[in-house]
C-alpha positions as CSV (number, residue, x, y, z in Angstrom):
1,X,-25.4,25.9,-111.9
2,X,-28.3,23.5,-111.4
3,X,-27.8,21.7,-114.7
4,X,-24.2,20.7,-113.6
5,X,-25.4,19.5,-110.2
6,X,-25.3,15.8,-111.1
7,X,-23.9,13.0,-109.0
8,X,-22.2,11.2,-111.9
9,X,-20.4,14.4,-113.0
10,X,-19.0,14.7,-109.5
11,X,-17.8,11.0,-109.5
12,X,-16.0,11.5,-112.8
13,X,-14.4,14.7,-111.6
14,X,-13.4,13.0,-108.3
15,X,-11.7,10.2,-110.2
16,X,-10.0,12.2,-112.9
17,X,-8.7,15.3,-111.1
18,X,-6.4,13.6,-108.6
19,X,-4.8,11.4,-111.3
20,X,-4.2,14.4,-113.6
21,X,-2.9,16.5,-110.7
22,X,-0.5,13.7,-109.7
23,X,0.9,13.4,-113.2
24,X,1.4,17.2,-113.4
25,X,3.0,17.2,-109.9
26,X,5.4,14.3,-110.9
27,X,6.3,16.2,-114.1
28,X,6.9,19.6,-112.4
29,X,8.8,18.2,-109.4
30,X,10.8,15.9,-111.7
31,X,10.0,12.7,-109.8
32,X,10.2,10.5,-112.9
33,X,13.7,9.2,-112.0
34,X,12.7,7.6,-108.7
35,X,9.7,6.0,-110.3
36,X,11.6,4.6,-113.2
37,X,14.5,3.1,-111.2
38,X,12.3,2.0,-108.3
39,X,14.7,3.5,-105.8
40,X,12.0,4.7,-103.5
41,X,10.1,3.2,-100.6
42,X,6.5,2.7,-101.5
43,X,5.2,4.0,-98.3
44,X,7.0,7.3,-98.2
45,X,6.8,8.6,-101.8
46,X,3.6,7.1,-103.0
47,X,1.7,7.9,-99.8
48,X,2.8,11.6,-100.0
49,X,2.0,11.8,-103.7
50,X,-1.5,10.5,-103.0
51,X,-1.9,13.1,-100.2
52,X,-0.9,15.9,-102.5
53,X,-3.2,14.6,-105.3
54,X,-6.3,14.7,-103.2
55,X,-6.1,18.4,-102.3
56,X,-7.8,19.7,-105.5
57,X,-10.7,17.4,-104.8
58,X,-11.1,18.7,-101.3
59,X,-10.9,22.3,-102.5
60,X,-13.7,21.6,-105.1
61,X,-15.8,19.9,-102.4
62,X,-15.6,23.1,-100.3
63,X,-16.4,25.3,-103.2
64,X,-19.4,23.3,-104.3
65,X,-20.8,22.9,-100.8
66,X,-20.7,26.7,-100.4
67,X,-22.5,27.2,-103.7
68,X,-25.2,24.6,-102.6
69,X,-24.5,22.1,-105.3
70,X,-24.9,19.1,-103.0
71,X,-25.1,16.2,-105.5
72,X,-21.9,17.4,-107.3
73,X,-19.9,17.7,-104.1
74,X,-21.1,14.3,-102.8
75,X,-20.1,12.8,-106.1
76,X,-16.6,14.3,-105.9
77,X,-16.2,13.0,-102.4
78,X,-17.2,9.5,-103.5
79,X,-14.9,9.7,-106.5
80,X,-12.0,10.7,-104.2
81,X,-12.5,7.8,-101.8
82,X,-10.3,5.3,-103.6
83,X,-7.4,7.8,-103.5
84,X,-8.0,8.6,-99.8
85,X,-8.1,4.9,-98.9
86,X,-5.0,4.2,-100.9
87,X,-3.3,7.2,-99.2
88,X,-4.2,5.7,-95.8
89,X,-3.0,2.3,-96.8
90,X,0.4,3.4,-98.2
91,X,1.0,5.9,-95.4
92,X,1.0,3.2,-92.7
């Protein structure tokens, strides 16, 4: 596991996983219609979507902290920060 304990791998995972999870969530929950017609309030739907999309990153951070891969988990946390800040901004 030490060969994957790289900071840049964590940053890439932290940026890619929430976006992929959000697209899968939109497709599964059939939320394309409100996004296409713009019949949603930005604060309610987008903020909640960002909240849901950050959960896989938080689970990975927990898993990697318990397996002592510190650099990878710190990279995931840094990669998830833009999503967390956007979630806070759109939830207010």
